[in-house]
N, CA, C and O atoms as CSV, one atom per row, in Angstrom:
chain,resi,resn,atom,element,x,y,z
A,1,MET,N,N,-55.315,-26.868,35.635
A,1,MET,CA,C,-54.057,-26.147,35.557
A,1,MET,C,C,-53.730,-25.754,34.124
A,1,MET,O,O,-53.068,-24.742,33.891
A,2,GLY,N,N,-54.194,-26.557,33.152
A,2,GLY,CA,C,-53.903,-26.264,31.753
A,2,GLY,C,C,-54.462,-24.922,31.305
A,2,GLY,O,O,-53.796,-24.183,30.579
A,3,TRP,N,N,-55.696,-24.596,31.737
A,3,TRP,CA,C,-56.298,-23.327,31.340
A,3,TRP,C,C,-55.506,-22.160,31.918
A,3,TRP,O,O,-55.399,-21.100,31.302
A,4,PHE,N,N,-54.951,-22.373,33.116
A,4,PHE,CA,C,-54.165,-21.337,33.768
A,4,PHE,C,C,-52.910,-21.029,32.961
A,4,PHE,O,O,-52.560,-19.864,32.769
A,5,MET,N,N,-52.237,-22.067,32.491
A,5,MET,CA,C,-51.022,-21.886,31.688
A,5,MET,C,C,-51.357,-21.268,30.325
A,5,MET,O,O,-50.603,-20.435,29.822
A,6,ARG,N,N,-52.468,-21.665,29.737
A,6,ARG,CA,C,-52.871,-21.081,28.457
A,6,ARG,C,C,-53.174,-19.596,28.601
A,6,ARG,O,O,-52.910,-18.809,27.692
A,7,MET,N,N,-53.730,-19.220,29.748
A,7,MET,CA,C,-54.034,-17.809,29.980
A,7,MET,C,C,-52.746,-16.986,29.951
A,7,MET,O,O,-52.717,-15.909,29.355
A,8,PHE,N,N,-51.685,-17.476,30.585
A,8,PHE,CA,C,-50.412,-16.751,30.588
A,8,PHE,C,C,-49.743,-16.799,29.221
A,8,PHE,O,O,-49.087,-15.833,28.830
A,9,ALA,N,N,-49.890,-17.892,28.489
A,9,ALA,CA,C,-49.331,-17.963,27.140
A,9,ALA,C,C,-50.029,-16.949,26.244
A,9,ALA,O,O,-49.387,-16.282,25.433
A,10,ARG,N,N,-51.320,-16.838,26.393
A,10,ARG,CA,C,-52.086,-15.871,25.601
A,10,ARG,C,C,-51.655,-14.451,25.940
A,10,ARG,O,O,-51.519,-13.618,25.045
A,11,ARG,N,N,-51.438,-14.167,27.216
A,11,ARG,CA,C,-50.993,-12.832,27.632
A,11,ARG,C,C,-49.649,-12.512,26.985
A,11,ARG,O,O,-49.427,-11.381,26.553
A,12,LYS,N,N,-48.758,-13.483,26.913
A,12,LYS,CA,C,-47.444,-13.272,26.282
A,12,LYS,C,C,-47.614,-12.955,24.803
A,12,LYS,O,O,-46.930,-12.079,24.272
A,13,ILE,N,N,-48.512,-13.654,24.142
A,13,ILE,CA,C,-48.768,-13.388,22.724
A,13,ILE,C,C,-49.286,-11.964,22.551
A,13,ILE,O,O,-48.845,-11.250,21.650
A,14,TYR,N,N,-50.222,-11.545,23.409
A,14,TYR,CA,C,-50.757,-10.179,23.330
A,14,TYR,C,C,-49.663,-9.140,23.570
A,14,TYR,O,O,-49.588,-8.124,22.879
A,15,ASP,N,N,-48.819,-9.417,24.563
A,15,ASP,CA,C,-47.712,-8.491,24.849
A,15,ASP,C,C,-46.731,-8.423,23.687
A,15,ASP,O,O,-46.250,-7.345,23.338
A,16,ASP,N,N,-46.433,-9.580,23.085
A,16,ASP,CA,C,-45.541,-9.607,21.923
A,16,ASP,C,C,-46.128,-8.806,20.768
A,16,ASP,O,O,-45.406,-8.083,20.082
A,17,LEU,N,N,-47.428,-8.931,20.552
A,17,LEU,CA,C,-48.100,-8.176,19.492
A,17,LEU,C,C,-47.980,-6.680,19.743
A,17,LEU,O,O,-47.679,-5.915,18.828
A,18,SER,N,N,-48.215,-6.268,20.974
A,18,SER,CA,C,-48.093,-4.846,21.322
A,18,SER,C,C,-46.672,-4.343,21.094
A,18,SER,O,O,-46.467,-3.240,20.586
A,19,ASP,N,N,-45.698,-5.158,21.473
A,19,ASP,CA,C,-44.296,-4.783,21.270
A,19,ASP,C,C,-43.964,-4.647,19.784
A,19,ASP,O,O,-43.257,-3.721,19.385
A,20,GLU,N,N,-44.469,-5.560,18.973
A,20,GLU,CA,C,-44.213,-5.512,17.526
A,20,GLU,C,C,-44.823,-4.254,16.910
A,20,GLU,O,O,-44.193,-3.596,16.082
A,21,ILE,N,N,-46.022,-3.930,17.305
A,21,ILE,CA,C,-46.680,-2.725,16.777
A,21,ILE,C,C,-45.899,-1.485,17.191
A,21,ILE,O,O,-45.660,-0.594,16.375
A,22,GLU,N,N,-45.506,-1.429,18.447
A,22,GLU,CA,C,-44.749,-0.272,18.937
A,22,GLU,C,C,-43.417,-0.138,18.204
A,22,GLU,O,O,-43.012,0.969,17.852
A,23,GLN,N,N,-42.745,-1.244,17.978
A,23,GLN,CA,C,-41.465,-1.219,17.260
A,23,GLN,C,C,-41.663,-0.726,15.824
A,23,GLN,O,O,-40.856,0.048,15.309
A,24,HIS,N,N,-42.726,-1.173,15.195
A,24,HIS,CA,C,-43.018,-0.723,13.832
A,24,HIS,C,C,-43.225,0.794,13.808
A,24,HIS,O,O,-42.706,1.483,12.931
A,25,LEU,N,N,-43.984,1.304,14.774
A,25,LEU,CA,C,-44.233,2.745,14.827
A,25,LEU,C,C,-42.945,3.533,15.084
A,25,LEU,O,O,-42.748,4.605,14.512
A,26,ILE,N,N,-42.083,3.011,15.931
A,26,ILE,CA,C,-40.799,3.676,16.200
A,26,ILE,C,C,-39.949,3.724,14.936
A,26,ILE,O,O,-39.370,4.761,14.610
A,27,GLU,N,N,-39.875,2.599,14.224
A,27,GLU,CA,C,-39.076,2.557,12.998
A,27,GLU,C,C,-39.624,3.516,11.948
A,27,GLU,O,O,-38.857,4.204,11.274
A,28,LYS,N,N,-40.940,3.563,11.807
A,28,LYS,CA,C,-41.550,4.476,10.824
A,28,LYS,C,C,-41.312,5.926,11.230
A,28,LYS,O,O,-41.040,6.777,10.382
A,29,THR,N,N,-41.414,6.204,12.524
A,29,THR,CA,C,-41.151,7.558,13.018
A,29,THR,C,C,-39.715,7.971,12.710
A,29,THR,O,O,-39.468,9.082,12.240
A,30,ASP,N,N,-38.778,7.076,12.975
A,30,ASP,CA,C,-37.370,7.368,12.694
A,30,ASP,C,C,-37.142,7.624,11.212
A,30,ASP,O,O,-36.389,8.529,10.850
A,31,THR,N,N,-37.779,6.843,10.354
A,31,THR,CA,C,-37.646,7.026,8.908
A,31,THR,C,C,-38.179,8.398,8.492
A,31,THR,O,O,-37.546,9.108,7.711
A,32,LEU,N,N,-39.337,8.759,9.018
A,32,LEU,CA,C,-39.933,10.054,8.671
A,32,LEU,C,C,-39.099,11.222,9.198
A,32,LEU,O,O,-39.000,12.263,8.549
A,33,MET,N,N,-38.504,11.045,10.372
A,33,MET,CA,C,-37.631,12.092,10.905
A,33,MET,C,C,-36.387,12.245,10.032
A,33,MET,O,O,-35.899,13.357,9.830
A,34,ALA,N,N,-35.880,11.135,9.517
A,34,ALA,CA,C,-34.718,11.197,8.622
A,34,ALA,C,C,-35.065,11.915,7.325
A,34,ALA,O,O,-34.193,12.471,6.657
A,35,GLU,N,N,-36.356,11.896,6.977
A,35,GLU,CA,C,-36.808,12.598,5.770
A,35,GLU,C,C,-37.080,14.073,6.033
A,35,GLU,O,O,-37.423,14.816,5.114
A,36,GLY,N,N,-36.926,14.505,7.299
A,36,GLY,CA,C,-37.031,15.932,7.589
A,36,GLY,C,C,-38.203,16.352,8.450
A,36,GLY,O,O,-38.327,17.540,8.747
A,37,LEU,N,N,-39.058,15.455,8.860
A,37,LEU,CA,C,-40.179,15.832,9.706
A,37,LEU,C,C,-39.715,15.979,11.152
A,37,LEU,O,O,-38.745,15.348,11.574
A,38,SER,N,N,-40.419,16.818,11.902
A,38,SER,CA,C,-40.130,16.928,13.330
A,38,SER,C,C,-40.631,15.647,14.014
A,38,SER,O,O,-41.394,14.882,13.424
A,39,ARG,N,N,-40.203,15.423,15.242
A,39,ARG,CA,C,-40.623,14.210,15.956
A,39,ARG,C,C,-42.153,14.135,16.065
A,39,ARG,O,O,-42.740,13.081,15.820
A,40,GLU,N,N,-42.789,15.235,16.425
A,40,GLU,CA,C,-44.243,15.244,16.587
A,40,GLU,C,C,-44.947,14.933,15.266
A,40,GLU,O,O,-45.875,14.126,15.220
A,41,GLU,N,N,-44.495,15.579,14.204
A,41,GLU,CA,C,-45.096,15.330,12.888
A,41,GLU,C,C,-44.868,13.885,12.449
A,41,GLU,O,O,-45.767,13.248,11.900
A,42,ALA,N,N,-43.680,13.381,12.688
A,42,ALA,CA,C,-43.343,12.015,12.298
A,42,ALA,C,C,-44.183,11.001,13.068
A,42,ALA,O,O,-44.667,10.030,12.486
A,43,GLU,N,N,-44.360,11.217,14.373
A,43,GLU,CA,C,-45.172,10.302,15.178
A,43,GLU,C,C,-46.621,10.301,14.711
A,43,GLU,O,O,-47.241,9.244,14.597
A,44,ARG,N,N,-47.161,11.489,14.441
A,44,ARG,CA,C,-48.538,11.576,13.952
A,44,ARG,C,C,-48.688,10.885,12.606
A,44,ARG,O,O,-49.644,10.142,12.385
A,45,ALA,N,N,-47.741,11.132,11.707
A,45,ALA,CA,C,-47.806,10.524,10.376
A,45,ALA,C,C,-47.670,9.000,10.463
A,45,ALA,O,O,-48.357,8.276,9.742
A,46,ALA,N,N,-46.795,8.514,11.333
A,46,ALA,CA,C,-46.610,7.065,11.485
A,46,ALA,C,C,-47.891,6.422,12.008
A,46,ALA,O,O,-48.305,5.377,11.505
A,47,ARG,N,N,-48.516,7.024,12.999
A,47,ARG,CA,C,-49.765,6.475,13.552
A,47,ARG,C,C,-50.904,6.568,12.546
A,47,ARG,O,O,-51.717,5.651,12.431
A,48,ARG,N,N,-50.957,7.661,11.829
A,48,ARG,CA,C,-51.998,7.832,10.816
A,48,ARG,C,C,-51.839,6.797,9.711
A,48,ARG,O,O,-52.820,6.226,9.236
A,49,GLY,N,N,-50.597,6.563,9.309
A,49,GLY,CA,C,-50.339,5.579,8.259
A,49,GLY,C,C,-50.585,4.148,8.711
A,49,GLY,O,O,-51.015,3.303,7.926
A,50,PHE,N,N,-50.308,3.884,9.977
A,50,PHE,CA,C,-50.484,2.526,10.501
A,50,PHE,C,C,-51.948,2.197,10.711
A,50,PHE,O,O,-52.387,1.076,10.457
A,51,GLY,N,N,-52.691,3.170,11.170
A,51,GLY,CA,C,-54.112,2.939,11.437
A,51,GLY,C,C,-54.395,2.918,12.935
A,51,GLY,O,O,-53.523,3.219,13.751
A,52,ASN,N,N,-55.608,2.563,13.275
A,52,ASN,CA,C,-56.062,2.532,14.652
A,52,ASN,C,C,-55.406,1.352,15.376
A,52,ASN,O,O,-55.769,0.199,15.145
A,53,VAL,N,N,-54.460,1.640,16.233
A,53,VAL,CA,C,-53.677,0.602,16.912
A,53,VAL,C,C,-54.582,-0.294,17.756
A,53,VAL,O,O,-54.430,-1.516,17.741
A,54,THR,N,N,-55.511,0.297,18.483
A,54,THR,CA,C,-56.408,-0.493,19.329
A,54,THR,C,C,-57.242,-1.448,18.493
A,54,THR,O,O,-57.402,-2.613,18.856
A,55,ARG,N,N,-57.764,-0.974,17.394
A,55,ARG,CA,C,-58.591,-1.833,16.528
A,55,ARG,C,C,-57.749,-2.949,15.908
A,55,ARG,O,O,-58.216,-4.082,15.791
A,56,ILE,N,N,-56.534,-2.644,15.518
A,56,ILE,CA,C,-55.650,-3.662,14.942
A,56,ILE,C,C,-55.357,-4.747,15.976
A,56,ILE,O,O,-55.352,-5.933,15.646
A,57,LYS,N,N,-55.117,-4.352,17.213
A,57,LYS,CA,C,-54.885,-5.339,18.276
A,57,LYS,C,C,-56.115,-6.207,18.484
A,57,LYS,O,O,-56.007,-7.426,18.616
A,58,GLU,N,N,-57.282,-5.580,18.513
A,58,GLU,CA,C,-58.523,-6.340,18.701
A,58,GLU,C,C,-58.727,-7.343,17.571
A,58,GLU,O,O,-59.054,-8.505,17.812
A,59,ARG,N,N,-58.535,-6.890,16.351
A,59,ARG,CA,C,-58.718,-7.784,15.205
A,59,ARG,C,C,-57.693,-8.910,15.191
A,59,ARG,O,O,-57.989,-10.019,14.747
A,60,SER,N,N,-56.489,-8.625,15.674
A,60,SER,CA,C,-55.452,-9.653,15.721
A,60,SER,C,C,-55.751,-10.705,16.780
A,60,SER,O,O,-55.299,-11.845,16.670
A,61,ARG,N,N,-56.496,-10.337,17.785
A,61,ARG,CA,C,-56.836,-11.268,18.865
A,61,ARG,C,C,-58.051,-12.131,18.534
A,61,ARG,O,O,-58.247,-13.178,19.151
A,62,GLU,N,N,-58.859,-11.712,17.581
A,62,GLU,CA,C,-60.092,-12.430,17.268
A,62,GLU,C,C,-59.890,-13.920,16.995
A,62,GLU,O,O,-60.663,-14.729,17.508
A,63,PRO,N,N,-58.891,-14.316,16.217
A,63,PRO,CA,C,-58.723,-15.766,15.989
A,63,PRO,C,C,-58.432,-16.536,17.277
A,63,PRO,O,O,-58.866,-17.679,17.419
A,64,TRP,N,N,-57.712,-15.934,18.206
A,64,TRP,CA,C,-57.408,-16.618,19.460
A,64,TRP,C,C,-58.661,-16.724,20.317
A,64,TRP,O,O,-58.838,-17.713,21.028
A,65,ARG,N,N,-59.519,-15.738,20.262
A,65,ARG,CA,C,-60.766,-15.795,21.030
A,65,ARG,C,C,-61.653,-16.914,20.509
A,65,ARG,O,O,-62.300,-17.611,21.291
A,66,TRP,N,N,-61.688,-17.089,19.205
A,66,TRP,CA,C,-62.523,-18.138,18.623
A,66,TRP,C,C,-62.056,-19.505,19.089
A,66,TRP,O,O,-62.870,-20.366,19.422
A,67,VAL,N,N,-60.768,-19.702,19.113
A,67,VAL,CA,C,-60.227,-20.980,19.603
A,67,VAL,C,C,-60.661,-21.194,21.043
A,67,VAL,O,O,-61.045,-22.301,21.419
A,68,ARG,N,N,-60.606,-20.164,21.834
A,68,ARG,CA,C,-61.009,-20.267,23.237
A,68,ARG,C,C,-62.482,-20.640,23.342
A,68,ARG,O,O,-62.845,-21.471,24.174
A,69,ALA,N,N,-63.333,-20.043,22.519
A,69,ALA,CA,C,-64.753,-20.367,22.534
A,69,ALA,C,C,-64.984,-21.818,22.151
A,69,ALA,O,O,-65.855,-22.470,22.727
A,70,GLU,N,N,-64.236,-22.334,21.208
A,70,GLU,CA,C,-64.383,-23.726,20.808
A,70,GLU,C,C,-63.980,-24.666,21.938
A,70,GLU,O,O,-64.606,-25.706,22.144
A,71,VAL,N,N,-62.949,-24.298,22.655
A,71,VAL,CA,C,-62.468,-25.148,23.742
A,71,VAL,C,C,-63.510,-25.232,24.842
A,71,VAL,O,O,-63.731,-26.299,25.416
A,72,LEU,N,N,-64.156,-24.099,25.140
A,72,LEU,CA,C,-65.185,-24.088,26.186
A,72,LEU,C,C,-66.385,-24.868,25.728
A,72,LEU,O,O,-67.365,-24.981,26.464
């Protein structure tokens, strides 16, 4: 049962990470729009400045995967 609960805890951590990244992008977009960019330009600039979101998520998960491998 412990592995089952850890699986859901890990999912929550992943979801929290996704939410944090999305919030950061929204805040950066809003800042760029306040500086005069259109919404589309601001969203592109925010994503370009932040980097590859998928890769950042993968790299952020790597330490948790290593712990899982050690446990197994």
